N, C-alpha and C positions, 0 to 999 in steps of 0.2 A: 321017278322022283329025282334021281341023280341027273338024268338028262335035262330035266327042267331047270335044276340049279345051274348046270353047266351052261345052258342057253341063257339064263338070266345073267350069269357072270360075263359071258361073251358079249351080251347086249350092253352091259355097263362099260366094259372095256372099249367096245366100239364107239359108244357115245363119248367117252373120255378122250379117245384118240381124235375123233372128228371135231369135237367142240373145244378141247383144251390144247392138245399138243399139235394139232394140224398147223396152226400159225407158226410153229417152230420148225416146220419141215425144211424151210429154206436154209437153216443152219447146217443141215446135212452132216458131213463127217466131223466138222469142228465141234458141233454140239455133242456128238457122241464122245469124242475125245475129252472134252471138258467135263462132262457129267461123270464119266468113269473116274477120272483123276480126282475131281472134287469129292466124289463119293468116298474114295479111300482116305483122302486127307481129312475130311470132316469127321468121318466115323472114328478114325484112329485118334485124332486129337481130342475129340469130345470124350471118348472113352478114357483117355489118360487124365483129363481134367476131373472126371468123375472119381478117380482114384486118389485125389489129392489128400495129403495129411490123414491117412486112414485111422490113426489113433486118437485124433482130436474129436471130442464129443461136444464141443461148443455148439449151441443151437444154431447160430448163424452159419457155421460150416456144414452142419447137417443139412441145412436148407440148401446151401450151394451144391452139395453133392447130390441131393435129391433132384434138384433142378437139372443138373447136367446129366444125371442118369436118365431122367425122362427125355431130355433133349437127345441123348445118344440113341435111345430106342427109336424115337420118331425120326431122327436123322437117318438112321439105318433104313427104316421103311421107306421114307420119302425119297432119299437118294437112290436106293436100290430100285424102287419102282420106276422112278424117272429115267434112270440109266437103262433099265431093261426095256422100257417102252420106247425109248428114243432109238435103240438099235434097229428094231424092225421098221420104224418110221423112216430112218435113213435108207434102209434097203428097199423099201417099197414107196419111195418118195414120188416115183412117177405114176403110181396107181391112184385112182380116185377112191376115196373112202366111201364105200357103199356097203350096207348090210354088215354082216359079221365077218371080221377079218380073222383068219386062222392065226391067232397070236403066236403060239409056240412054233408054228411052221415058219413064220416070218423071222422069229427070234433066232432059230437054228440056222436059217438061211443067212441071216446077217452075220452070225458068228463065223460061218464058213466063208462068206465072201469078204468079211472085213477082219480076218484073223490078224493080219499085221497091224492094223490100226488099234485093235483091242489090246494086243500085246504091248504096244508102245504106250497106250493110255494107262494100262495097269502098271507098267514099269515107272512111268512118271508119277503116278499116284502113290506107289510104294515109297519112292524117294521123298515125295512131299509128306507122306505119313510119318516117315522116320524123322524128318526135320521138325514136323509139328510135335511129335512125341518128345524130342529133346528140348524143344523150345518151351514146352509146358513145364518140364522137369527143372530146367536150368533157370528159367525166368519167372514163370507164373507162380510156381509153388513157393519159392522163397518170398516173393512179394505178397502172396496171399497169407503166408505165415506171419509176415510183418504186420499186416492188417489185423489178423486174428489176435496177435500178441497185444496190439494196442487196445483192441476191444476187450481182451481178457484182463489186461492191466487196469482198464478203466472201470469195468463192470464187476469183475470178480475179485481182483486183488485190491482195487481201490487206490493204487498208486497212480501218480500223474506223470505222464511223459510230456516234456516241454515241447516236443515236436507236434503234439496234439493239444497244445494248451488252449486253443480257442474253444474247444469243446467244453472246457471247464470254467470258462469265464462268462459272466452275465453280459447281456447286451446293454448298451447305454440307455438310460431311462431319463426322459425329460419330464419335469413336473413343476408346478408352482407351489412352493412351500407354504405360502400364505393360505392356500386352500385348506390346509390341515390345522391351522391355528385355533379356529373356533372350537372344533370338536375336541382338540387337545385340552383347551381350557376347561371345557365342561367335564372332562374326565380327570382333571387335575393331573395331567401328565405334560411333559415337554416333548414335542415332536423333534426328532433328530434328522430323519430322512426316510427313504423307502428302501425296502430290500429288493432283491432281484425279481420278486413276484409282485412288485408294486404295493406291497403291504407296508403301512407305516411302522416305523421303528421309534418307540417312545420310551422315556424313562419316567417312572412315577415321581411326582413332585417331592414326595417325602424322601426318596432316594437321592434325588438331585441335590436337595438342600444340604445333605451331609456327605456329598461326594465331590471331590475335585476331579477335573477332567483334563486329560492330556491329549493334545493334537500333535501328531508327528507327520511331517511331510516336507519334501524339498520345496523351494519357492514355486508358487503358482499352481500347486496341486489342489488347494481348496480348504486348507485348515481355517483360514479366516472366514470363509463362506459359512461353514458349519457353526463357528462361534457366533457369527452374526445372526443366524437363525435362532440359536438358543437364547442369546441376549435380548433379541427382539421380543420373544415370548415372555421373558422375565419382566420386561417393561409393560407389555400390552396385556398379558393374561394375569399377572400376579402382582403388579405394581411394586416390583423389587427396585432396589437401588443398584446401579451398574457403574463400575469404574473400569475404564479401559486405559491401559498404559501401552502405548504403541511407539516403539523406537523407530520403526521404519516408515511411519506416516502412510498408512494404507490409503489407497485411492478411493475406495467405495465405503469403507466401514463408517466414517463419520456421517455420510449421507443416509445410510441404512438406519443407524441408531437415532439420528436427528428426526427422521420421519416417524419412527416409533414413538419418540417422546412427544412430538407435535400431535400425533393422533390421540394420545392420552392426556394432553395438557400438562405434561411434566417438563421440568427444566432440562435443557441440554447446554452444557458449557464446555468450551474447548480451552485447554491450557497448553500453550506452546512454549516449551522450555528452551528452544534453540536460541542461539545468540542472534541478536538483531531484532528480536520481537519486543513489543512494548511492555512496560511494567505491568505485571499481572498478579504476583503471588509473593507473599511473605511467609517463607517456610517455618519460621519460628513464632508466628502469630498464634496465640492460645496455647503454646507449648510450655510445659513445666520442666523443671530441672532434669529429672531422671529421663524424661522423654527426649530432651535435647541431647543428652549423653548417648542414648541409643541411636538417635539419628546420625550423629557425627561418627560413631563407631561403625555403623553400617555403611555410610556413604564413603568413608575413607578406608574401609577394610582393615580396621584396627582390632578385630576380634582375636581372642586367644585360641590358639590351635593346639597347644601343648607341645610345642617344639622350641628349639633354641631361638627361633626368630621372634618369639614373644618378648624376649629381653629387649630387643631393639624398638619395640613398640611401647614400652613402658612410659617413656617420656611423652609421647603423643597422647597416650591414654590419660596421663596426669593432667595435661593441658585441657583435654576434653572434660575431665572431672571438675577442674577449677572453673572452666568456662560455664559449665552447667550450674555451678553454685552461684556464679555472678549474673545469671540471667535475670532480667527485669522485664516487667510489662512494657510493651512498646519497642522492645529491641528488634533489630533486623540483623541480617548477616553482616551488613556493613558495620553496625555498631559493635557486634560481637568480634569482628576482626580487629577493631580498635582496642577492645578489651584484651584480646588474645595477645596482641603485641606487648601489652604491659605485663601479662601473666607469664608468657613464654620465656624461658631462659635460652642459653646457648644451644640446647638440644632441640629446640622447638622450631628450627628453621623449616624443616620439611612440612610440618603441620601448618605453619603460617602460610607457606606458599600455596598449599592446597586450599586453605580457607580463603586466601586472597583471590584465587582464580574462581572459586565458587561464588564469592560475594560480588564479583565483577559482572556476572551474567545479567544481561539487560532485563530479563523477565522478572528479576528479583528486586528491582530498584523501586520498591514501594513499602510503605509502613503497613498498609492494609490492602488486601486484594481478595481474590477468589477463595472461598472456603472449600477446601478439597473434601470436606466431609458432608457437603450438602446432600448427596444422594442417600446418605444414611438416614437423614431425617425427612427429606422431601421426596425422595424417589428421583426418577429421571436418570441422567447419565452425565458423568464427568469423563471427558475424552482428553487424555494427556498425550501430547506429541513430544517424543524425545529424539534421541539420536543413536546411531550405531557406530559412529566414528569419533565424535567429539567426547573426549574422556571426561571433561568437566560436566557436560550435560548428562553423561551416563551416570556420574556420581549423583547429580541432582535427581534423576529419575528413580534411582534406588531410594533416595531420601523420601521422595513423594510416596512411593510404594509403602515404605515402612510407616510413614505418617498416616496413611489411610488405615493400615492395620492397627495402629495405636488408637485411632478414633473408634474403630469397630470394637476393640476390646474394652475401651473405656466406657461405653454406653451401658445402659441397663439391659439385661437379658430380656428377650421376648419382643424386641423391636423388629423393624422391617428387615427382611432378608437382603443381603448384599452379595452380589457376584462380582468378582474382580477378574478381568481378563488380562493376563500378562503375556503379551505377544513378544516373540523373540526372547525367550526366557533367559538366555545366557547373558543378556545385557541388563538384566534386572535382579539377578540373584545376589543375595547377601545372607548372612547368618539368620537374621530375623525372618526373612521371607521363606527360607528353607524350613525353619522351625514352625512357621505358621501353617504349612501344609498339613502338619499333624495335629495342630491345636485349635485352629480358627473355626472349625466346623461347629463346635458347640457354642460359638459366639454369634451364630446366625449369619455365617459367611462361608462361601466356598470360592475356590480359585480355579480358573481355567487357564492352563498354560499351553503355549504353542512353541514348538522348536523344530529344527530341520533334521536333526539326527541325534543318535544316542551320544555322540561325542560332545554335543552342545551341553549336555548335563554335567560334564566333567570340566567345562571351562568356567572355573570359579576363581575368586580372589585368593590371595596368598593366605588369608586367614581361614580358609575352608579346606577340608579334605575332599579331593575330587571324587573318590570312590564313595565316600559316605554321602556326599551331596547327590550323586546320581541315584544311589540306592534309595535315598529318602524320597526323591521325586517319584520313582517308579512304584515304591510301596504305598505311597499316599495319594495316588491317582487311580482309583479303582475303575473308572470309565476311561477307555482309551480309543482314539480314532487314529488308525494308521493308513495313510494314503500310500500310493505306489512309491516305495523308497528307491533311492539311487544306489544304495549299498547292500551287499548280501548280509552284512552283520545285522542291519535293522530287520531285514526280511526273516532271518533265522530267529532273532529274538521274538519278533511278532508271532511267528509260527508256533513257538513254544508256549505262547500264551493262549492258544486256541483250544487246548485240550486234546485228548486222544480219542480215536475211534478204533473199533475192531475191524480189521481187514484180513483177507485170506492171502497168504504168501505161498507161492508155488516154487518148487525146485525141480529142474528138468535137466536132461542131458541132451547133447547134440548128436546127430547121426548124418550120414551121407545117403541121399536118396539114390534111386537107380541111375540117375543121370549125373551123379557126382556133386550135386549142390548140397550145402549144409543146411539142414532143417532140424527142428527140435523133436526129440522123442516126447510123446505126450503121456507116457506112463509116469506121471508126476506125483510128487508128494505135496499135499496141501495142509497148511497149519494156520491157526489163528495167531495174529500178531497185532501190535498196536502201532498206529502212526498218527501224526498230528492232523487235526481236522482240515486245516488249510496249510499246505506245505509251501516251501519257499518259491517254487515255480509259479504258483498262483499269485502270491503276494508281489513278486517282482514284475508281474505282467498285468496288474490291475488296470482296468480302463480309467480314463480321466474321470474325475469327480466321484470315483468309487473308493470306498474306504473299508478296511477291516474294522468292524465294530466289536469291541471287547468290553465286558462288564455289564452289558444290558441283555441278560439271558445268555444262551449259547452264542458263541462267536458266529458272526454272519457278515456277509458283504452288503454294504449299504451305500446308497447314492445320496449325495447332497447337491442342492442347487441354490443359486443366489436369489435373494429377494430383490425384485426389480423396483427401483425407486429413481426419482429424478436426482441427478447429481447436483450437489450444492458446494459452495465455497464456504468452509466453516468460518464463523465470525469469532475472533478471539475475545476473551474477556479482557477488558482494559480498566486498570485502576483509575480512581479519580485523580485529577491533576493535583488536588490539594494533598493527596497522600503520597505523591511521588517524592522520592528522596532528592534533596538538593545537593547533598554530599554523597559522592559515590567513590567506590574503590577504583583507582586508575592504575593499570599495570604499566610497568616501565616500558615494556614492549608489548604491543597489542597483537596477539596471535590470531585474532578473530577476523574472519572475512565472511561473515554470515555462514559459517560452517554448519552443515546439517549432518 
């Protein structure tokens, strides 16, 4: 039985030598040298890799050690067999492979004949083995630990390493928002965007109607895009009235909203407040005394703040009160300026100069013009173009904002819902608009505000407290969209709004391995701790068109995309020639050069 097994093994070896290794015979001594040296290097290095980070029980490292342990075993067998078989091949290279070759006889003969070559191969192999051992310990093990640490932090601890931030960010998603509008209308929700899994993110209509929305983003990030998506649905799905006050004159927003109004057969009117535009608007048309007083106080920043500066505003406030009492039907700012000159005393010079500049704006040179309250009754959209540099136009756009709020509050309850979009908030803020954030929702109105940073919320007039104004905005805008910010302060603030999740925190010590490299001891202590759901690293690296959505369920990352429409040139409302003022206020020095 034993002889049969031996004969069978000899036959297999003979077939292997003849059919597999015979073509390598011509390598002769070089093949022998190479195989012996490679055998020692490969086995030693692989064995060292199999011993990496012995205390770490992470699944992925267990898998690595198992793979290298298996590789070490098979490398030992393969390299040993190849080396042992190549030695007799080199010794018997001149023989013809026929029948059974006495394997061990040839092997011993080769060892005896090639002793010097074998010793040299072993010496070189041992040197390479030592180099491989040190290389694994000094280079491979620390790098592998870094990889394991990142995996551990991401999967076990839940912390985010900014060096591995791409693994925590969603890939950009392209979609057509209009495709979601019909289904959103049927469900009585407003579609906002899609999350990283392409699932729609929506807010119930009932929640939207009683919630103000805050968009925060540097220029060009997409806050106007998301606002356009929301306002389009307000017009198309729910027949709401929409008022947009846009100091920067957005390139696409008028086209998007005009298309929505045209689709529903609702009016779309553009009011351009900038100097040099035709007569369009009489801001005191239909206004009563107390409303005029509020408009003037808001526009000129004459509100009380409870400081010593209030004393110096008393004279201006007195003129505003007297002017409100003198208001008559058919008045314009030009006629009110004439009355103010008669009313004002020596202390009213500053007030008169402000009123004079305001009354001189070309868009106001009419007795009757566009009714800024038409969206409240008829639906559709009023689009107001203002300015971010012209201080007089900035006063007028604040006045228009407050006038729209007055009309909303003056109507009977239960009417058409109205959404006001205040773009570039810091150019529109006044005491009445700040207060409206907390009071206007029960009047059938909500406000969408957009600004570039948290600092914008504190840029208010002298009659407002910056901290109180900023807090009021933050507290009264339960739905927030934060695009990738430019400052760490915004990212930190947004992170704190996302809520906390439970993660595991590990504490470990460092040690030196056998080769002198610093690696971690994995006898670690793990405890539960809390961290923000989205940390600052994620928020500071959000992809384009991706925002952190707050206030619509748990915090999540959401994508917004623009509505594609044909670009139009807005047609301004123009007052009838018969209503245009023949007598205008002329400034002694005209500072206007079509400033925008």
